[in-house]
N, C-alpha and C positions, 0 to 999 in steps of 0.2 A: 634802789635800782643800781645795777652796775653799768659802766660805760658801754660794755658790749651789748647790753639790753637796749640802751638808748640808740646805739648805732643800728641795731637790727630794726627797731621801730621806724627810724628815719628811712632806711632802705626799703622796707616793706610798703611804706606810705608814699614813697617817691618824693620825699620832701627836698626842697632846694633852698638856698639862701640861709644857711645856718653855719655856725661855728661851734663845733663839738670839741671842747677842751683843747683848742689850738692856741699856741703861744704866738699871737700876732695881733696887729691892730685890727679893731673891729671895722667892718664895712658898713656903709649906709644901708638901712632897711634889712637888717640881718637879725635872726634869732640866735642868741648866744646861750650855750649851755655849758656850764663847767661845774666841777665838783671840788668843794673846799671843805676840809674838816668833816667829811662824811655827810655834807649837805649839798644839795644841788642849788646852784645860782643860775637863774634863768631870767633873761631880759631881752628886749627888742631895741635895736638902735634906730635912730632917725637922723635927720640933719642937725638937730640941736644937741641932744644929749640922750644917753640911754635911760630907759625906764627899767627899774629892777625890782625883783621880788625874790625872797629866799624861801625855799621849800624844805 
């Protein structure tokens, strides 16, 4: 999937509270999506630490 495809899905679904490939500190209770080496890294942050899974 391309970043543009992910952005389109997020907009169509009206999703909020996400970080799509932004270079900044993660916020609390946020879904983070980033692409590294042709793989998507997706995780959710909380108060303690991020949970992560690579697809």
